[in-house]
C-alpha positions as CSV (number, residue, x, y, z in Angstrom):
1,G,118.8,160.3,61.5
2,P,117.8,156.8,61.9
3,D,120.5,154.4,62.9
4,S,121.9,153.6,59.6
5,E,121.6,156.8,58.4
6,V,124.1,158.0,61.2
7,A,126.3,155.1,61.0
8,Q,126.9,156.0,57.5
9,W,127.7,159.7,58.4
10,L,130.4,158.5,60.9
11,A,132.0,155.9,58.2
12,D,132.4,158.7,55.1
13,Y,133.5,161.1,58.3
14,R,130.5,163.6,57.2
15,V,130.2,164.1,61.0
16,D,132.6,163.7,63.5
17,V,130.8,162.0,66.5
18,G,127.3,160.6,66.3
19,F,124.2,158.8,68.6
20,V,124.4,155.0,67.8
21,T,122.8,151.7,70.1
22,L,125.6,149.3,71.4
23,P,126.9,146.7,70.2
24,T,129.0,148.4,67.2
25,E,132.2,147.4,66.2
26,R,132.4,149.5,63.1
27,F,133.4,152.9,65.9
28,D,134.7,154.0,68.4
29,T,132.2,154.5,71.1
30,F,131.7,156.0,74.7
31,F,128.9,154.9,76.6
32,L,126.2,157.3,77.8
33,M,123.2,155.6,78.8
34,Q,121.4,152.0,79.0
35,D,117.5,152.6,78.5
36,Q,114.5,150.4,79.1
37,L,112.5,149.3,75.9
38,V,108.8,149.6,76.5
39,A,105.3,149.0,74.9
40,L,103.3,151.8,73.9
41,L,99.7,151.5,74.0
42,P,96.6,152.8,73.5
43,K,94.7,153.8,76.7
44,A,91.2,151.8,75.7
45,H,93.6,148.8,73.8
46,P,92.9,145.2,75.6
47,L,96.9,144.8,76.8
48,A,96.8,148.1,78.6
49,D,95.7,146.6,81.8
50,K,98.4,144.0,81.8
51,R,101.5,144.7,83.9
52,S,103.8,143.8,80.9
53,V,103.5,142.3,77.8
54,T,105.2,140.0,74.9
55,L,106.4,140.9,71.4
56,A,104.0,138.0,70.6
57,D,100.8,140.1,72.3
58,L,102.1,142.9,70.3
59,C,101.6,141.5,67.0
60,A,98.2,140.9,67.4
61,S,97.5,145.0,66.9
62,P,98.8,147.0,63.7
63,F,102.1,148.1,64.7
64,A,104.0,151.7,64.5
65,M,107.5,151.1,64.0
66,T,109.8,154.1,65.2
67,R,112.9,154.7,63.4
68,A,114.6,157.4,65.2
69,G,117.1,155.4,67.5
70,S,115.7,152.0,68.2
71,E,114.4,150.8,64.6
72,D,117.1,147.9,64.0
73,I,116.9,146.6,68.1
74,I,113.2,147.0,68.2
75,G,113.3,144.9,64.5
76,G,116.0,142.5,66.0
77,L,113.9,141.8,68.9
78,F,111.0,140.5,66.8
79,R,113.6,138.3,64.3
80,A,115.4,136.4,67.5
81,L,111.7,135.4,68.4
82,R,110.4,135.0,64.9
83,L,107.8,136.7,64.9
84,H,106.3,139.5,62.5
85,P,104.5,142.7,63.3
86,T,102.3,144.1,61.5
87,I,103.6,147.2,60.6
88,R,101.6,149.7,59.4
89,W,103.5,152.9,60.3
90,R,106.6,153.7,60.0
91,S,108.0,157.2,61.6
92,L,111.6,159.2,61.9
93,Q,109.7,161.2,64.5
94,L,108.6,159.7,67.6
95,V,105.9,162.4,68.1
96,S,104.0,160.9,65.1
97,T,104.6,157.5,66.5
98,I,103.1,158.4,70.3
99,A,99.8,160.3,68.2
100,A,99.7,156.9,66.2
101,V,98.7,155.1,69.2
102,A,97.0,157.7,71.0
103,R,94.7,157.6,68.4
104,G,94.1,154.4,68.8
105,D,95.6,153.0,65.4
106,A,98.5,151.4,66.4
107,V,100.8,149.7,69.1
108,S,104.5,150.5,69.0
109,I,108.2,150.1,71.5
110,V,110.0,153.4,71.8
111,A,112.9,153.6,74.3
112,E,111.5,155.0,77.7
113,S,113.9,157.7,78.1
114,A,112.6,159.4,74.7
115,L,109.1,159.9,76.1
116,P,107.9,163.1,77.0
117,P,106.3,163.8,80.4
118,E,103.0,162.5,80.5
119,T,100.8,165.1,80.3
120,T,98.2,163.3,78.2
121,H,96.6,160.1,79.6
122,T,95.5,158.9,75.7
123,Y,98.3,155.7,75.7
124,V,99.7,154.1,78.4
125,K,103.5,152.2,78.6
126,K,103.9,148.8,79.4
127,P,107.4,147.0,80.6
128,L,108.1,144.3,78.3
129,R,107.8,140.4,79.3
130,P,111.0,139.6,78.9
131,A,112.8,142.8,79.6
132,A,114.4,144.8,76.9
133,V,116.9,147.8,76.8
134,R,118.9,149.3,74.5
135,K,122.3,150.9,75.7
136,V,122.9,155.2,73.7
137,A,126.7,155.8,73.3
138,L,128.5,158.8,71.6
139,A,130.7,157.2,68.3
140,V,133.3,158.7,66.5
141,P,135.3,157.1,63.2
142,D,138.6,157.1,65.1
143,T,139.5,158.3,68.6
144,A,143.2,158.9,67.5
145,R,141.6,161.4,64.8
146,M,139.5,163.2,67.2
147,S,139.2,167.1,67.2
148,P,139.8,168.6,71.0
149,A,136.0,170.1,70.5
150,T,135.1,166.6,69.8
151,R,136.7,164.9,72.9
152,E,135.3,167.6,75.5
153,F,131.7,167.5,73.8
154,I,132.1,163.9,74.6
155,S,133.5,164.5,78.1
156,I,130.3,166.8,78.9
157,A,127.8,164.4,77.2
158,Q,129.3,161.3,79.1
159,Q,129.0,164.0,82.6
160,I,125.7,165.0,81.7
161,F,124.2,161.5,81.7
162,S,126.0,160.1,84.3
163,T,124.3,163.0,86.4
164,Q,121.1,162.1,84.9
165,T,121.2,158.2,85.7
166,A,122.1,159.1,89.2
167,H,119.1,161.8,89.6
168,R,117.1,159.1,88.0
169,A,117.9,156.3,90.1
170,K,118.0,158.2,93.0
171,A,114.0,159.0,92.2
172,R,113.1,155.7,91.8
173,E,114.2,154.9,95.4
174,K,111.9,157.5,96.8
175,L,109.1,155.9,94.9
176,P,106.7,153.6,97.0
177,I,107.0,150.1,96.9
178,A,104.1,149.6,94.6
179,R,105.2,151.8,92.2
180,Q,108.4,149.9,91.7
181,Q,106.8,146.4,90.8
182,V,107.2,145.2,87.6
């Protein structure tokens, strides 16, 4: 669910553990990963040839806001700069956000790790300038009340995410210099 829903489920003890974005003071958290936010643009969009884009650049086009996992962060980025994107779509499903961009109906900002492998070339992703990240963690209402199963789940999740992070870093080291440029 969206960040606010997950937070409510945790606060109401309806779930034992949930994914959240940091920072949050409401819960006990266990860091998993840091993820780059990227602009998603239709391939034929005027910004598609730029090396990177600013939030102000994105405000000139219709915007598709993803509600799953990044809405609060993305909204906060625009608010911090007193910018107002023209939000035409809000979607709980990243697939719907990507489809709106691929059709040429909107631009968006998404978490890079949430994107599927690029099999079609109907959209492009571009770094934001300045760069923006989201930090993802698992949260529990109270570590003192965690079940053994929840503790084990968190431990396994942290192992998996640390292994994936190491693999991504190693893969980036193997990229030619030109592909590493931002």
